[in-house]
ZALUM-350738 format. One record per residue (C-alpha): x, y, z; residue in one letter. Coordinates in steps of 0.25 Angstrom, whole numbers, plus 5000, padded with zeros to 4 digits. Layout:
XYZa...
***
This chain:
500050005000m500550144996k500350265005t500250405000r500850525008v500250665007s501250765000v500650875009h501350835022s502450925026a503850905021t504450885035t503350785038y503750705026l505150705030a504850655044i504050545038l505050505028a506150505038a505350415047a504950325036f506450305031f506850285046a505850175048a506150105035l507650115038a507550055052l506649945046a507749915036l508749905047g509650035043f510150135053t510650275052a510750385061t509750505061a510250625068y509250675078a509150745092d509250605098s510250495095d509250395098e508550405085d509250335074e508650285061y508950255047a508750345035l509250295022q508950335008s509250195003v508850075011m509349935010h508849795014l509349735027p510849715028d511149795016v512049915018t512350025008d513749975004e513049845000m512249914989t513549944982d513949834972a515449854976s515149804990y514749664985w515749664973i516849684983g516549554990k516749474978q518049404973q518549454960d517349534957p517849584943d518149444938t517349414925v516449304929l515949274915a516449314902d515549344889r515649204884a515249144897t514049234898i513649204884d513749054887t512949084900l511849154892n511749044882q511648944893a510549024899g509749024886i509948874884d509648834898g508248784903d507348874910g508149004909t507149074900g508249134892l507949144877q508849114865p508449244858l509549234847r509049094843e507549114846a506549114834s505849234830g504549154828t503249224833y502249144841y501149074833n499749064838a499948934846d501048994854k500349124856q499149044861q500048964870t500649094876l499249154878k498849024885n500049034895g499749174898a498249134901a498649024910g499549124918e498549234919l497349144922n498249084933s498349214939m496849234939l496649104946e497649144957s497149284960l496649234974d497949204979w498849274969s498249404965p498649474952v498249614949y497949704938k498449854937e497249904945n497549794956w496349714952e496549564951l496749514937i495549454931d495149374918q494949504910e496349544914y496949404909v496149404897d496649544893g498049494893i497749364886l497049434875e498349504871n499049364868y499049334853p498549194849t498449214834d499849194830g499949334825a501349384822v501849524827p501949624815d503449644817i504749634809a505249524817s505149454831p506449514836y506349634845a507249714854i506849784867v506849934866t506449974880t506549914893h505349824894t504749704900t504249564896m502849534901r502049404904a500849454896y500649554885p500049664893t500349784902d499349744912d500049714925p500049584933i500149624948l500449534959y500649624970t499449714973e499749864973g501149844967d501149884952y502649854952d502449704953d501849674939d502049524935n501749554920l503249574918y504249464915l505549534912s506249664908a506749684894l508049774892r508249864880v508849784868n508349644873e507949554861p506549494860l505949394851i504449424849i503449304848r502149374848a501349504850e500249534859s498849554853v498849704857d500249714850k500849774862r501749654867f502649564860y502849424866l504449414866c505549324870i506749394877s508049334881s507449284895c505949264892i505349174882n504049254880a503449384886a502749504881w503549634879v502849774875p502949794860v503449944862e504649894870d505349814858v505849844844a505649734833i506949704825c506949684810a507449544811n508349444819h509649514815d509249654820e508749594833w509949514836l510849634832e510049724842a510349644855w511449544851d512549644854i514049604851p514849564863a515449694869g514649784861q513449794872e513149914880l512549844893v511749924903v512249884917t511549984925g510149974931y509550064920k510250144910v509650254901f509950304887t510150454886e508850534885k508650604872s507550674864a508350654852q508350504852t507050464859p507250314855n508450294864i508250404874s508150364889k508050224886r508150134899m509150024898l509049924909y510249844915m510749734906g510249804893t511249774882t511349874870l512349884858e513449974861r513950074851v515450114852d516050234845l517350254838n517550404840s517050534848p516450584835e515550454834e514950504848a514450634843l512950634842e512750484841i511350484847v510450594844g511150724848t512050654859s513450614858s513950474864a515050534872f515150464886d513950384882r513750234878h513150224864v512250104861c511050054852y509650054858l508549974852p507350064847v505950024844r505550104832n504150154830e503750034822d504249944833g505549904825t506949894831y508049994829s509250044837k509750184840e511050234847l510850274861a511750334872l512050294886i512850374896g514250324899a513850334914s512750224912a512950084918k513150014905v514249924900s514949914887e514749764885g514249674896f514849694909l515949594913p515249484922l516049514935t515549504950t515849654951a514949694939n513849604943i513849674957g513849814950e512749784940v511849724951a511949844960f511549934949r510049894951s510149904966l508849974971g508149974958q506749934956m506249794955y505349754943g504649624941w504949574927g505649704923g504449794926m504649934931l505949934922e506549854934a507049714937n506549594945d507549504952c507949414940s507949534930g508849604939y509849494939v509749474924r510049624921d511249614930v511849494923y511449544909k512449654911c513549554909f512849484897g512249374905l510849334902e510049284914l508649214914a507449304917r506949254930n507449184943t506949054939t507549054925w508849114931q509049004941m509048904929t510148974921l511348874919p512248954928v512948914941r511848894950k511748864965y510548794971d510348854985l509048774989t509748664997g510448765006l510048825020d510248975022d511648965028v512148875017h511448955006k512049085011a513449015012a513248974997a512749114992i513849184999a514849114990q514249154977m514749284970p514049414968l513049404956g512549264960t511049264958v510249204969l508849154967f507549094973w506349074965g505849214961g507049304965h508449314962e509649404967m511049434965i512049394976y512949504981l513749444992g513849425007q514049525018d514049505033n513549355031g512349405023k512149375008l511649494999y510949504986v510449604976i509149584968s507849644963a506849614974v505349634973g505149614988g505649555001i505149505014g504949575027d506449595031n506149695042f505149615050g504549475051e503449485041g503049395030y502849495019t503549555007s504049695005y504349744991q505749794988v505649794972k507049834970g508549784968v509049774982v510149704990i509849615002n510349505010t509849365008l509349375022d508049455018i506749375019v505649365009r504149375013a504149235018s505349275027r506249175020v507549245017s508149265003w509249175007l508349055010s507549074998t508649074988l508748944979t509748964969c511049044965a511549074951n512949124946i512349174932p513749194926y514249044928i513748934920s513248814927n514248734919d515448794927v515748714939a515648774952g515548724967p514248684972s513648754984l513848624991y515348624988d516148684999v517048744989a515948834985f516148904999y517648924998e517549074999n516749055012a517748965018t518749005029t520048935026w521248935036p522249045035k523549025027k524448965037s524548915052y525648885061a526048745064h525548695077t525848545077g524348515076e523348515065a522948655061i521448665058t521048805055p519548845054k518948825041v517448865038s516448895026i515549015029d514148965029g514448815029l514548725041e515748645045k515448505048g514148515041a514548575027d516048555027y517248495034k518648535035v519848455035s521348485036f522648415030k524148435033d523748535044n524748495055v526148515050s526648635043p526348645028g525048665020t523748615026a522448595019t521048615024v519848555016t518448595017i517448475013s516048485011g515148395019i513648375021g512948455009d514248505005y515348444997s516748474990g517948524997s518948644997m520348655003s521348755007n522748755014s523548825024f524948825029q525448775042i526748845045g528048785050k528348795065i529248905069a530548865076q531748925084a533148875087i533448865101k534848875106a535748945116t536249065110k537749055116s538448925120v539848895124k540748775122k542148765129s543248665125v544648645130n545848665121a547248605122s548048675132t549248655123k548648695109t547548785114k546648715104k545648595105i546348465101t545148395095k543748425089n542748455100r541248455096s539948485103f538448505100s538048655099l536548605098k536748555112k537648665117l536648775113a535448695115k535048715100v533648665096s532548695085a531348625078k532248595066t533648545065k534648665069v535748695060k537048765065y537948855057k539248915063k539049065060a540449125063n541949085062k542249065076a543248945078g543348935063g543348795058k543748745071k542248765076i541248685068v539748685069v538948575063n537748635055a536848515057k537148475072t537748595078g538948515083k540148605085v541548555083t542748625089l543848575080k545248535085k546148655085g545148755090l545948855097k545748895112k544749015112g543349055112a542449045099y541049105097k540449025087v539149075081k538148965076v536848995068k535748895071l534648875061t533448775061a532848755047p531348735043a530748605041n529248555038s528848595052m529648715057y530048845051e531548875050a532048935064a532749065065k534249055065a534949065078k536349095081s537149045094i538549065099t539448955103l540648995111k541748895110v542848905120v544148835118v544948845131k
***
């Protein structure tokens, strides 16, 4: 119900009411901000742009989510891969994608026209029979009736009449919609809401190709095939008829790299009274036109009407002539507009940037209101890269791309799986889809075109209309009070073919980026080293087990995570166990005395002793000894291996200070010790 407020109230009164309203709304949404008043006790939130719970201002910038991705500028699919994916989508079962290049130009005969009418009659009469529990309204909010249904059905041709046009090949000349029935009369499901018209099936972008199969009795609608729908009605005034198949193909089958692709939410050609056919034309995201390149500044002069092409893109726009035939005219789009010369490289960064260009824009069921529903939004984002997705959620879920079935997972395991998926993954349940953005503070975030949400500010079982492209967590609830996370059934990565092998959700290797591995190295302790290893979102002992190998002695140890229970596969990592530090222990200065001959004043025979014992030398590895000075010359010898000191015959009476350097080398267990010097004082008396 809408409430009108008198415009005769005082300005100050309106200001007070507005402040109170926004304060109450902000508090309900969980936002806080300080309002400066006489008392510090009164604090409330006033914001010009509100967000859903747990969404902050910084999260509404694509760079916030792009920054969380690994290698966001890596090209995920090249042109050849995208072309292959597009063809696989056309060839796949249940995708609704149409092989327009190869499709015949045959009009429906009387039998096919009658079959089409019978199908529509069945649908419309089913609505009549269900009015008691599923009301459907006309424009005046009266329930539809037999007269309403008959009026629609009367516009179906059944005599096999062929449209009086040059060919069945048409080009969309203005942003329009495909409709379920040949009528402008609405099919309204929500009482009081004109913006919920189920007549519409899909938006059509400027320069999209169509093949005409029939014409309505009143000659105001063509029954057409588009790239994503087999048969639906399009207003005659929104398309132009090509002279033949070649002209039609040339209009939209643009050579690779020569495209001008609209990558913003909406872009407009420049307004001009001089060139009304191409003035202020609205071009929706994903619109693809033929780009015109210029060779010199002179060519840019007065190229369109009275305007030059300086700092503007030049392209061809399709035009519907007065007789309904097709032609094309040069048009200008400002260089500041969000357009791309050729399809954008399909990178995570570009997916994020394009997806956020529709943030806060209107939701439009089936392309009504010059806006998008959930699947149309996702289609347009990926069209900017040349990737053709199916029209609705059901058909998109059947595309032959990498697909993850989420139905067998509880919320904890489902969240763990989704958290490993890249930005741009498309998440589904029957009737809604969204683009995954990433994880923040343990919450999963998505962006989508949303019609309504449940009571996320209380505990009621009701639905609130949102009707916009918004960011939210998967914690929010539907009218049934079941969370979005619980409802999700499927996830697609639309730029990877299902022929490309990848780990299953039930393979522990899928969760490698969520795994806490041991640090790079640990000191040897003499006991088994078993650092903590875990997978965020999975339960050790229930979903996986951890084993270690070679984790006692110094060297390379291996840790392996193996799936158990519902999970399988394994993944391994390694860490180093460092060698044990050691030190040489020895008495810094020792003394050894021997007697010389009283007659010769020299020792008369070799005398030996152990420096190791004398200096109490010890280490974890075998110590080596090296005489480090010339004391005693060749008459005092130190054995390098044993530390045995030999005083040779003829050593003269006197005192000798022998410097000995001790070293202990590394082995498989211990590091090399720091060298140590000791002094051996030899006294010959």
